[in-house]
DOLUM-426949 format. One record per residue: x, y, z of N, C-alpha, C in turn. Coordinates in steps of 0.001 Angstrom, whole numbers, plus 500000, padded with zeros to 6 digits. Example, Ala and Ser with C-alpha at 12.3 -4.5 7.8 and 13.67 -1.06 7.14 Angstrom:
<recs>
[rec [513190, 494310, 507800], [512300, 495500, 507800], [513200, 496700, 507800]]
[rec [512850, 497750, 507080], [513670, 498940, 507140], [512900, 500030, 507870]]
</recs>
This chain:
<recs>
[rec [489856, 518109, 509569], [491343, 517656, 509897], [491167, 516005, 510118]]
[rec [492299, 515579, 509735], [492183, 514000, 510254], [491352, 513153, 509413]]
[rec [490927, 513720, 508239], [490161, 512704, 507466], [491053, 511940, 506591]]
[rec [490791, 510732, 506150], [491559, 509655, 505455], [491453, 510243, 503662]]
[rec [492397, 510186, 502947], [492280, 510385, 501505], [491112, 509398, 500912]]
[rec [490628, 509847, 499837], [489909, 508957, 499332], [488642, 508666, 499775]]
[rec [487934, 509152, 500819], [486676, 508667, 501611], [485749, 509586, 501320]]
[rec [484428, 509411, 501186], [483288, 509859, 501116], [482718, 510403, 502273]]
[rec [482418, 511702, 502697], [482070, 511912, 504040], [480763, 512806, 503822]]
[rec [479997, 512382, 504971], [478701, 513046, 504850], [478596, 513743, 506290]]
[rec [477918, 515181, 506143], [477837, 515783, 507642], [476382, 516418, 507975]]
[rec [476019, 516523, 508893], [474945, 517385, 509344], [475200, 518258, 510449]]
[rec [474673, 519393, 510475], [474847, 520314, 511680], [473522, 520801, 512158]]
[rec [473598, 521271, 513526], [472366, 521691, 513930], [472833, 522823, 514812]]
[rec [471988, 524047, 515022], [472210, 524950, 515981], [471872, 524710, 517410]]
[rec [472815, 525172, 518652], [472369, 525060, 520011], [472535, 526560, 520443]]
[rec [471468, 527016, 521337], [471549, 528273, 522090], [470703, 527928, 523335]]
[rec [470500, 528916, 524084], [469907, 528978, 525427], [468429, 528510, 525150]]
[rec [467940, 528563, 523975], [466350, 527931, 523879], [466485, 526552, 523399]]
[rec [467689, 525677, 523385], [467631, 524381, 523028], [468354, 524229, 521769]]
[rec [468174, 523008, 521078], [468821, 522521, 519802], [467847, 522689, 518661]]
[rec [468482, 523373, 517563], [467371, 523050, 516350], [467591, 522024, 515425]]
[rec [466736, 522106, 514265], [466830, 520709, 513410], [468114, 520685, 512935]]
[rec [468141, 519246, 512533], [469333, 518894, 511672], [469268, 519572, 510373]]
[rec [470378, 520021, 509690], [470450, 520441, 508356], [470362, 519256, 507306]]
[rec [470273, 519521, 506106], [470419, 518623, 505057], [471581, 517904, 504996]]
[rec [471810, 516574, 504269], [473186, 516257, 504580], [473960, 516856, 503587]]
[rec [475316, 517196, 503776], [476266, 517493, 502770], [477256, 516370, 502697]]
[rec [477623, 516192, 501425], [478525, 515064, 501213], [479837, 515670, 500383]]
[rec [480841, 515311, 500362], [481795, 515204, 499500], [482840, 514247, 499976]]
[rec [483743, 514125, 498680], [484771, 512981, 498843], [486201, 513825, 498823]]
[rec [487028, 513134, 499962], [488410, 513689, 500025], [489144, 513163, 498858]]
[rec [490086, 514024, 498551], [491164, 513437, 497329], [491700, 512481, 497496]]
[rec [491923, 511531, 496561], [492798, 510332, 496596], [494227, 510950, 496790]]
[rec [495149, 510137, 497574], [496567, 510290, 497560], [497419, 509083, 497123]]
[rec [498731, 509024, 497311], [499522, 508235, 497042], [499216, 506684, 498309]]
[rec [499570, 505611, 497707], [498956, 504593, 498847], [500162, 504331, 499651]]
[rec [499410, 504059, 500863], [500642, 503777, 502093], [501518, 502606, 501525]]
[rec [502581, 502310, 502164], [503607, 501236, 501748], [502920, 500169, 502409]]
[rec [503307, 499095, 501427], [502899, 497563, 501870], [504003, 497320, 503116]]
[rec [503479, 496128, 503804], [503950, 495545, 505003], [505377, 495038, 504344]]
[rec [506422, 495019, 505128], [507559, 494229, 504852], [507358, 492884, 504063]]
[rec [508255, 492750, 503055], [508138, 491382, 502474], [508309, 490232, 503188]]
[rec [507667, 489289, 503217], [508105, 487711, 503988], [508705, 487021, 502927]]
[rec [509956, 486102, 503300], [510638, 485329, 502546], [510047, 484123, 502621]]
[rec [509931, 483237, 501620], [509414, 481906, 501343], [509981, 481034, 500441]]
[rec [509972, 479791, 500656], [510412, 478885, 499565], [511902, 479291, 499172]]
[rec [512798, 479357, 500024], [514051, 479865, 499572], [514727, 478316, 498919]]
[rec [515531, 478538, 497536], [516518, 477577, 497136], [517744, 478118, 497069]]
[rec [518790, 477661, 496565], [520273, 478347, 496486], [520332, 479669, 495831]]
[rec [519174, 479592, 494642], [519576, 480720, 493752], [518094, 481688, 493865]]
[rec [516933, 481297, 494529], [515836, 482215, 494567], [515047, 481850, 495765]]
[rec [513932, 483109, 495919], [513010, 482969, 497116], [511749, 483385, 496402]]
[rec [510567, 483145, 497254], [509509, 483748, 496685], [508907, 484747, 497708]]
[rec [508951, 486022, 497577], [508351, 486878, 498518], [506635, 487103, 498601]]
[rec [506342, 487407, 499459], [504834, 487793, 499862], [504746, 489014, 500891]]
[rec [503705, 489833, 500320], [503600, 491023, 500917], [502189, 491114, 501221]]
[rec [501840, 492114, 502212], [500664, 492503, 502343], [500337, 493941, 502056]]
[rec [499398, 494479, 501407], [499261, 495723, 501092], [498766, 496665, 502242]]
[rec [499139, 497931, 501991], [498651, 498926, 502732], [497142, 499585, 502178]]
[rec [497021, 500629, 502744], [495708, 501273, 502460], [496048, 501961, 500786]]
[rec [494999, 502072, 500176], [495316, 502372, 498897], [494800, 503982, 498555]]
[rec [494127, 504312, 499827], [494128, 505799, 499783], [493152, 506526, 498756]]
[rec [492289, 505924, 498377], [491202, 506201, 497480], [491607, 506036, 495945]]
[rec [492505, 505280, 495521], [492800, 504939, 494220], [493609, 503512, 494099]]
[rec [492816, 502962, 493373], [493225, 501334, 493499], [494735, 501051, 493130]]
[rec [495322, 500378, 493776], [496865, 500061, 493721], [496633, 499134, 492296]]
[rec [497633, 499487, 491433], [497735, 498893, 490272], [499047, 498091, 490088]]
[rec [500140, 498464, 490274], [501605, 497977, 490128], [502233, 497952, 491313]]
[rec [503201, 497080, 491439], [504151, 497002, 492490], [505730, 496773, 491913]]
[rec [506624, 497148, 492451], [507918, 497008, 492574], [508759, 496172, 493407]]
[rec [509528, 495412, 493175], [510348, 494721, 494294], [512119, 495364, 493996]]
[rec [512537, 495703, 495037], [513688, 495980, 495133], [514723, 494991, 496045]]
[rec [515894, 494411, 495324], [516481, 493517, 496078], [518163, 494049, 496420]]
[rec [518494, 494000, 497575], [519616, 494659, 498190], [520817, 493464, 498561]]
[rec [522023, 493591, 497932], [523060, 492693, 498701], [523415, 493520, 499697]]
[rec [523287, 492848, 500995], [523811, 493506, 501939], [525303, 493957, 502158]]
[rec [526118, 493147, 501743], [527609, 493232, 501984], [528014, 494364, 501272]]
[rec [527529, 494351, 499813], [528009, 495262, 498888], [527234, 496485, 499043]]
[rec [525939, 496305, 499522], [525306, 497837, 499559], [524594, 498055, 498250]]
[rec [524432, 497357, 497309], [523960, 497514, 495879], [522525, 497109, 495897]]
[rec [521916, 497911, 495063], [520390, 497446, 495220], [520041, 497367, 493684]]
[rec [518993, 496377, 493230], [518544, 496126, 491967], [517349, 496016, 491879]]
[rec [516713, 496538, 490975], [515196, 496618, 490722], [514972, 494924, 489923]]
[rec [514091, 494195, 491036], [513650, 492957, 490711], [512526, 492756, 489592]]
[rec [511863, 493982, 489529], [510888, 494090, 488408], [509628, 494632, 488912]]
[rec [508845, 495165, 488026], [507292, 495563, 488130], [506363, 494747, 487660]]
[rec [505445, 494612, 488410], [504257, 493765, 488248], [502977, 494351, 488298]]
[rec [502096, 493823, 487579], [500613, 494114, 487746], [500047, 493602, 488904]]
[rec [499263, 494151, 489728], [498746, 493648, 491148], [497741, 492540, 490698]]
[rec [497829, 491350, 491600], [497038, 490230, 491521], [497289, 489375, 492730]]
[rec [496553, 489938, 493251], [496123, 489213, 494878], [495630, 487771, 494998]]
[rec [496314, 486825, 495779], [495594, 485794, 495979], [494122, 485804, 496896]]
[rec [493563, 484800, 497282], [492365, 484641, 497890], [492435, 485157, 499558]]
[rec [493742, 485513, 499883], [494194, 485998, 501284], [494562, 487364, 501324]]
[rec [494529, 487783, 500143], [495025, 489461, 499979], [496396, 489732, 500167]]
[rec [497210, 488492, 499629], [498592, 488831, 499708], [499038, 488845, 498185]]
[rec [500286, 489219, 497952], [500688, 489400, 496419], [501990, 488528, 496777]]
[rec [502338, 487854, 495538], [503556, 487071, 495658], [504231, 487270, 494588]]
[rec [505669, 487230, 494749], [506747, 487425, 493929], [507888, 486580, 493907]]
[rec [508321, 486046, 492445], [509717, 485060, 492687], [510915, 485997, 492410]]
[rec [511754, 486110, 493126], [513167, 486612, 492837], [514099, 485725, 492403]]
[rec [514695, 485431, 491395], [515722, 484552, 490652], [517081, 485180, 490801]]
[rec [518124, 484273, 490429], [519308, 484664, 489931], [519929, 485305, 491383]]
[rec [519630, 484958, 492527], [520489, 485186, 493850], [521836, 484468, 493912]]
[rec [522784, 484937, 494361], [523884, 484053, 494678], [524140, 483368, 496083]]
[rec [524268, 482303, 496186], [524353, 481117, 497526], [525376, 482015, 498377]]
[rec [524879, 482138, 499645], [525865, 482677, 500790], [525731, 483999, 500896]]
[rec [525105, 484607, 500161], [524963, 486218, 500462], [523588, 486418, 501081]]
[rec [523885, 487693, 501886], [522429, 488080, 502572], [521969, 489246, 501796]]
[rec [520480, 488986, 501709], [519777, 490165, 501074], [518704, 490605, 501787]]
[rec [518305, 491871, 501282], [517277, 492587, 501787], [516320, 492816, 500671]]
[rec [514754, 492838, 500804], [513799, 492930, 500017], [513079, 494330, 500223]]
[rec [512632, 494830, 499643], [511529, 495893, 499769], [510539, 495958, 498633]]
[rec [509326, 496221, 498800], [508011, 496583, 498020], [507637, 497784, 497915]]
[rec [507116, 498293, 496611], [506540, 499552, 496516], [505609, 499494, 495882]]
[rec [504409, 499951, 496000], [503232, 499730, 495279], [502738, 501042, 494873]]
[rec [502126, 501283, 493718], [501728, 502518, 492923], [500224, 502473, 492642]]
[rec [499488, 503474, 492639], [498356, 504070, 492085], [498271, 504979, 491228]]
[rec [497103, 505474, 490717], [497131, 506704, 489471], [497710, 507838, 490357]]
[rec [497749, 508040, 491598], [498169, 509277, 492244], [500057, 509410, 492045]]
[rec [500165, 508458, 492635], [501747, 508082, 492634], [502264, 506885, 493211]]
[rec [503476, 506836, 494010], [504017, 505773, 494503], [503809, 505704, 496042]]
[rec [504127, 504309, 496780], [503882, 504495, 498224], [505420, 504793, 498580]]
</recs>
């Protein structure tokens, strides 16, 4: 209980009784199954223009299966409408951040952005 997904675990046991401690057993190893990745941190907005922004976000734990793709969703706050801004292959910069340009925004509107990542098991 409490083990992270996609982790190699090693165990040894020994017996204890009124006469003392026994010898350690041989090492037993197993790997927990991989699972869906943890969600990335909330995207940060940078480089705004009248029509676009550049988003950056930091990944969460991949939970034992490498993150392959990410999706960005744009929400027009006033209208409550959401638009898929696109799916991209993951390509991190030297600082472990992913960047995504969002274009075709309308000046004067408030937007929210969400990021979702995917691995071979599923989505965050």
